C-alpha positions in Angstrom: 44.6 -40.0 -36.1 45.0 -36.7 -34.4 48.3 -34.9 -34.2 49.7 -33.0 -31.2 52.4 -30.3 -30.9 55.3 -30.9 -28.4 58.2 -29.0 -27.2 61.3 -29.0 -29.4 63.3 -30.9 -26.8 60.9 -33.9 -27.4 62.9 -34.5 -30.6 65.4 -36.4 -28.4 62.7 -38.7 -27.1 61.4 -39.4 -30.6 64.9 -40.3 -31.8 65.9 -42.1 -28.6 64.9 -45.7 -29.5 68.3 -46.7 -30.6 70.5 -49.4 -29.1 71.7 -48.6 -25.6 75.5 -48.7 -25.1 77.4 -48.7 -21.8 80.6 -46.8 -22.2 83.5 -48.2 -20.2 86.7 -46.3 -19.6 90.0 -46.6 -17.7 92.4 -44.0 -16.5 95.3 -44.4 -14.1 94.0 -47.7 -12.8 90.4 -46.4 -12.3 87.6 -47.9 -14.4 84.2 -46.4 -15.0 81.0 -47.4 -16.8 78.0 -45.2 -17.9 75.1 -45.8 -20.2 75.0 -43.8 -23.5 71.6 -43.3 -25.1 72.9 -41.1 -27.9 75.3 -43.2 -29.9 75.5 -43.8 -33.7 77.7 -44.9 -36.6 79.5 -41.9 -38.3 81.6 -43.4 -41.0 82.2 -46.8 -42.7 85.7 -46.2 -44.0 87.4 -45.5 -41.7 84.9 -47.1 -39.2 83.9 -44.3 -36.9 81.2 -44.2 -34.2 80.1 -41.3 -32.1 78.6 -40.9 -28.7 77.2 -37.7 -27.3 78.0 -36.9 -23.6 77.6 -33.8 -21.5 81.1 -32.3 -21.0 80.6 -32.1 -17.3 80.2 -35.8 -16.9 82.9 -38.0 -15.3 82.7 -40.2 -18.4 83.6 -37.3 -20.6 86.7 -36.6 -18.6 87.7 -40.3 -18.5 87.5 -40.5 -22.3 89.4 -37.3 -22.8 92.2 -38.3 -20.5 92.5 -41.9 -21.7 91.8 -41.1 -25.4 89.9 -44.4 -25.7 86.6 -46.1 -24.7 84.5 -49.2 -25.3 80.8 -49.4 -26.0 79.2 -52.5 -24.4 75.7 -53.3 -25.7 73.5 -54.9 -23.0 70.4 -57.1 -23.2 67.5 -57.4 -20.8 69.7 -59.4 -18.3 71.5 -56.1 -17.5 68.4 -53.9 -17.5 68.7 -53.0 -13.8 72.4 -52.5 -13.9 72.1 -50.2 -17.0 69.5 -48.0 -15.1 71.7 -48.0 -12.0 74.8 -46.9 -13.9 72.9 -44.0 -15.3 71.8 -42.8 -11.9 75.1 -42.3 -10.1 78.4 -40.6 -10.9 81.7 -42.5 -11.0 83.5 -39.7 -9.3 82.4 -40.9 -5.9 82.5 -44.7 -6.3 83.5 -47.6 -8.5 80.2 -48.1 -10.3 81.4 -51.4 -11.9 81.9 -52.9 -8.5 78.8 -51.3 -6.9 76.7 -52.6 -9.8 78.1 -56.1 -9.3 79.3 -56.2 -12.9 81.8 -58.8 -14.1 84.4 -57.7 -16.6 86.9 -59.2 -19.0 90.0 -57.8 -20.7 89.6 -55.9 -23.9 91.8 -56.7 -26.9 93.1 -53.3 -28.1 92.5 -50.8 -25.2 92.8 -50.6 -21.5 89.1 -50.1 -20.7 87.5 -53.3 -19.4 84.6 -54.9 -21.2 81.4 -56.0 -19.4 80.4 -59.6 -19.2 76.8 -60.6 -20.0 76.5 -58.0 -22.7 75.6 -58.9 -26.3 78.3 -57.0 -28.2 81.4 -54.9 -27.6 83.0 -52.1 -29.6 86.5 -50.9 -28.7 87.4 -47.4 -29.8 90.3 -45.0 -29.9 89.3 -41.3 -29.5 89.8 -39.3 -32.7 87.9 -36.1 -32.0 85.7 -34.2 -29.5 83.3 -31.8 -31.1 81.3 -29.3 -29.0 77.6 -29.4 -30.0 75.3 -27.1 -28.0 75.3 -28.2 -24.3 76.9 -31.6 -25.2 80.0 -32.9 -26.9 80.3 -35.5 -29.7 83.1 -38.0 -28.9 84.3 -39.5 -32.2 85.8 -43.0 -31.8 87.7 -45.0 -34.4 86.5 -48.6 -34.1 89.5 -50.9 -33.3 87.8 -54.1 -32.5 84.2 -55.6 -32.5 83.0 -58.7 -30.7 79.4 -60.1 -30.4 77.6 -63.1 -29.1 77.1 -65.5 -32.0 73.5 -66.3 -31.1 72.6 -62.6 -30.9 74.4 -61.2 -33.9 75.6 -62.4 -37.3 76.2 -59.4 -39.5 72.8 -58.1 -38.2 70.8 -58.6 -35.0 69.1 -62.0 -35.2 66.3 -61.2 -32.7 65.4 -64.8 -32.2 65.7 -65.0 -28.4 64.2 -62.4 -26.1 67.3 -62.6 -23.8 69.5 -61.8 -26.8 67.7 -58.7 -28.0 69.4 -55.3 -27.4 67.9 -52.7 -25.1 66.6 -49.4 -26.4 66.1 -46.3 -24.2 62.8 -44.4 -24.3 63.6 -41.8 -21.6 63.5 -41.6 -17.9 63.3 -45.1 -16.5 61.6 -46.5 -19.6 63.4 -49.1 -21.8 62.3 -51.4 -24.6 63.7 -54.1 -26.8 63.9 -54.5 -30.6 61.1 -57.0 -31.2 61.4 -58.8 -34.6 62.9 -58.8 -38.0 60.8 -57.5 -40.9 62.1 -58.2 -44.4 60.9 -55.7 -47.0 60.2 -56.2 -50.7 58.6 -53.6 -52.9 57.5 -53.1 -56.5 57.3 -50.1 -58.8 55.2 -49.4 -61.8 56.5 -48.6 -65.3 57.1 -45.0 -64.2 59.2 -46.0 -61.2 56.4 -45.1 -58.8 56.1 -47.2 -55.7 53.2 -49.7 -55.7 51.9 -49.4 -52.1 50.1 -52.7 -52.2 50.6 -55.6 -54.6 47.6 -57.7 -55.7 48.8 -60.6 -53.5 49.0 -58.3 -50.5 45.6 -56.8 -51.3 44.1 -60.3 -51.5 45.7 -61.3 -48.2 44.5 -58.2 -46.5 40.9 -58.5 -47.8 40.8 -62.2 -46.7 42.0 -61.2 -43.2 39.5 -58.4 -43.0 36.7 -60.7 -44.1 37.6 -63.3 -41.4 37.8 -60.5 -38.7 34.4 -59.1 -39.8 32.8 -62.5 -39.7 34.1 -63.3 -36.2 33.1 -59.9 -34.9 29.6 -60.3 -36.3 29.3 -63.8 -34.8 30.8 -63.0 -31.4 29.8 -59.3 -31.0 32.3 -56.6 -30.0 32.8 -57.8 -26.4 33.0 -61.4 -27.4 35.5 -60.6 -30.2 37.7 -58.6 -27.8 37.7 -61.5 -25.3 38.6 -63.9 -28.0 41.5 -61.8 -29.2 42.8 -61.5 -25.6 42.6 -65.2 -25.2 44.6 -65.7 -28.4 47.3 -63.2 -27.2 47.5 -65.0 -23.9 47.8 -68.4 -25.6 50.5 -67.1 -27.9 52.5 -65.6 -25.0 52.3 -68.8 -23.1 53.5 -70.9 -26.0 56.5 -68.6 -26.6 57.8 -69.0 -23.0 
């Protein structure tokens, strides 16, 4: 596979596929909501999370003034609303109302929480750290809630409607697809064994079946057969 050089700013796109969060805030009776692509855990004890926001954004002012915020994690049902919230400023209008979003009362803070999300994290502001042209807002986690069918100490990823959104840049989003459990072995020197004998046997069997089908059907026929399998699999999952 060939490699291609990109501009240094593409680093953000390569690292972007993390869970999208919608930050909600409240100050002097005014509520605001804005999607945050750059959010991450920072500490386990105490539990800190961070979100990176441009200091000129209305959301940044709301968090500074109120000294608190909530991170609401949406699924595909709120895809359009998430994109909408990232396209307008809350300085000029109430984006929660304009986006036809329903809210419910948080437990520890004043900021509202968004209905139809998959999880909610309530935070108290602990620090604001300037980093280049953005600022890192450090929040201490005060309360965590999640939909039971979506999360149970890890994302379950069983139902497409209960898989969190990830942001790829611009107007492109994706979803976390499936769980993959990993087991590995090492040799007597502690060196990773890249492929066990069982895995090698399974791979070679699969490759033999593929080669036999391709030889029998031809390249075009094999491609059509694979497309038919994918279509049948997609139909059965709906």
